[in-house]
C-alpha positions as CSV (number, residue, x, y, z in Angstrom):
1,M,35.5,-85.6,46.7
2,R,36.0,-88.6,48.7
3,L,35.0,-92.4,47.7
4,E,32.5,-92.6,50.7
5,N,30.6,-90.1,48.7
6,L,30.1,-92.6,45.6
7,G,27.6,-94.6,47.6
8,D,27.6,-98.3,47.4
9,R,27.1,-99.2,43.7
10,I,29.9,-97.5,42.1
11,C,30.8,-97.6,37.9
12,I,34.5,-97.3,37.2
13,L,34.6,-96.0,33.6
14,G,38.2,-95.6,31.4
15,P,40.1,-96.4,28.4
16,S,41.3,-100.0,28.3
17,N,44.2,-101.0,30.4
18,S,44.0,-97.7,32.5
19,G,43.6,-99.9,35.7
20,K,39.9,-99.9,36.2
21,S,39.9,-103.7,37.4
22,T,42.9,-103.2,39.8
23,L,40.7,-100.3,41.3
24,A,37.8,-102.1,41.4
25,V,39.3,-105.0,43.7
26,A,40.9,-102.2,45.7
27,I,37.7,-100.6,46.5
28,A,35.7,-103.7,46.8
29,R,38.1,-104.9,49.7
30,R,37.9,-101.4,51.5
31,R,34.1,-101.1,51.1
32,G,33.0,-104.6,51.3
33,L,31.5,-104.5,47.9
34,D,31.5,-107.3,45.3
35,A,33.8,-106.6,42.5
36,V,32.4,-107.2,39.1
37,H,34.7,-107.3,36.0
38,L,32.4,-106.7,32.7
39,D,35.0,-107.9,30.5
40,Q,34.5,-111.5,32.5
41,L,30.9,-111.4,31.8
42,H,31.6,-110.2,28.0
43,H,34.0,-113.1,27.1
44,L,34.0,-116.8,27.5
45,P,36.0,-117.9,30.3
46,G,39.1,-120.4,28.9
47,T,39.2,-118.2,25.6
48,D,41.9,-115.9,24.4
49,W,38.9,-112.8,24.8
50,V,36.0,-114.7,22.6
51,P,33.1,-112.5,23.4
52,R,29.9,-114.3,24.4
53,A,26.6,-113.7,22.3
54,P,25.4,-110.4,23.1
55,E,21.7,-111.4,24.6
56,D,24.1,-113.6,27.0
57,F,26.3,-110.6,28.1
58,T,23.1,-108.4,28.5
59,A,21.6,-110.9,30.7
60,L,24.7,-111.3,33.1
61,H,25.5,-107.7,33.1
62,D,21.4,-106.8,34.1
63,A,21.5,-109.5,36.9
64,A,25.0,-108.0,38.3
65,I,23.9,-104.7,38.6
66,L,20.6,-105.7,40.5
67,G,22.6,-106.2,43.7
68,D,22.7,-103.6,46.5
69,R,26.3,-103.4,46.8
70,W,29.1,-103.5,43.9
71,V,31.7,-102.0,42.2
72,I,31.7,-102.6,38.3
73,D,34.4,-101.9,36.0
74,G,34.3,-101.8,32.4
75,N,32.5,-99.4,29.4
76,Y,30.5,-101.3,27.0
77,T,28.7,-98.3,26.3
78,R,25.2,-99.6,24.9
79,L,24.7,-101.0,28.7
80,M,25.7,-97.6,30.4
81,P,22.1,-96.4,30.6
82,Q,21.0,-99.4,32.9
83,R,24.2,-99.5,34.8
84,F,23.9,-95.8,35.4
85,A,20.1,-96.0,36.6
86,R,21.6,-98.4,39.4
87,A,24.7,-96.4,40.4
88,T,25.1,-94.0,43.1
89,G,28.6,-92.8,42.0
90,V,31.0,-93.1,39.1
91,I,35.0,-93.1,38.9
92,L,36.5,-91.9,35.3
93,L,40.2,-93.1,35.2
94,D,42.1,-91.6,32.4
95,A,45.6,-93.0,32.5
96,P,47.6,-91.9,29.3
97,T,47.5,-94.0,26.5
98,G,51.5,-95.0,26.5
99,I,51.0,-96.4,30.2
100,S,47.8,-98.2,29.1
101,L,50.0,-99.6,25.8
102,W,52.6,-100.8,28.3
103,R,50.2,-102.4,30.6
104,Y,48.5,-104.3,27.9
105,V,51.8,-105.5,26.4
106,R,52.8,-106.5,29.8
107,R,49.8,-108.4,31.1
108,A,49.3,-110.1,27.5
109,L,52.7,-111.6,27.8
110,F,53.7,-111.7,31.2
111,E,50.7,-111.8,34.0
112,T,48.7,-115.0,34.0
113,N,47.1,-114.1,37.1
114,R,46.2,-110.7,37.0
115,V,43.3,-109.0,38.5
116,G,40.3,-109.1,35.8
117,N,41.5,-111.8,33.8
118,L,39.5,-114.6,32.3
119,E,39.2,-117.9,34.3
120,G,41.3,-120.3,32.3
121,G,41.8,-118.0,29.7
122,Q,44.9,-117.1,27.5
123,D,46.4,-113.9,26.4
124,S,48.2,-112.7,23.6
125,V,49.3,-109.6,21.9
126,K,46.7,-108.7,19.3
127,W,47.0,-105.8,16.8
128,A,43.3,-104.8,16.9
129,M,44.0,-104.2,20.6
130,L,47.1,-102.4,20.2
131,H,45.3,-99.7,17.4
132,H,42.2,-99.6,19.8
133,I,44.5,-98.2,22.6
134,A,46.5,-96.3,20.5
135,V,44.0,-94.8,18.0
136,R,40.7,-95.3,19.4
137,T,40.8,-94.4,22.8
138,R,41.3,-90.5,21.9
139,D,37.3,-90.7,20.9
140,N,36.6,-92.6,23.9
141,R,38.1,-90.2,26.4
142,R,36.0,-87.4,25.0
143,R,33.1,-89.7,24.8
144,Y,33.0,-90.7,28.6
145,A,33.7,-86.9,29.7
146,A,30.8,-85.7,27.9
147,M,28.6,-88.6,29.4
148,L,29.5,-87.6,32.9
149,D,29.0,-84.3,32.4
150,G,25.2,-85.3,31.3
151,L,25.1,-87.8,34.9
152,D,23.7,-86.2,38.1
153,L,25.9,-88.8,39.7
154,P,28.6,-87.8,42.2
155,Q,32.1,-88.5,40.1
156,I,35.4,-88.8,40.7
157,R,37.9,-87.9,37.6
158,L,41.3,-89.2,37.7
159,T,42.8,-87.9,34.6
160,S,46.7,-88.6,35.1
161,S,48.9,-91.3,36.9
162,R,49.8,-89.0,39.6
163,L,46.2,-88.5,40.6
164,I,45.3,-92.0,40.5
165,D,48.3,-92.9,42.7
166,N,47.1,-90.0,44.8
167,F,43.7,-91.5,45.3
168,Y,44.9,-94.8,46.0
169,Q,46.9,-93.3,49.3
170,R,44.5,-90.7,50.3
171,E,41.8,-93.3,50.2
172,G,43.8,-96.0,51.8
173,L,43.5,-98.4,48.9
174,A,45.9,-101.2,48.3
175,R,46.6,-102.3,44.5
């Protein structure tokens, strides 16, 4: 399936540090869509990833999906029903766990101006996040795949680094 078949409201799902935000920005540039990073809506700017109050995050999320043309990256499972109700297509990224761990450590230590970072925020390597990526991701992978099996939306599943790279090249996307 091609990117153009996903319509003008695209959800990007996948494990932490699989490249969702980078892909969202690449698609937004190519297709003229607004890029929405759920991590930025969920966390308070100027912090080391401190979450907002749940009702504040929900309000920001729900306002973002009202737009006509967007690509939104992030999971936040409890809000997926309303996001999927507005979406016209879904991309599932499934980078290997080792790559996600490497990306997390690299971004936390060295990438202060990366795509999807918090404005004025600080990053640090956290044991809880390492554990989440290394252990909880296995269950999340199965859960996301099962969710997509039950959706009646156009989908693209990129289940390896090679497939992700090929998608960028085939669709003329720049990182």
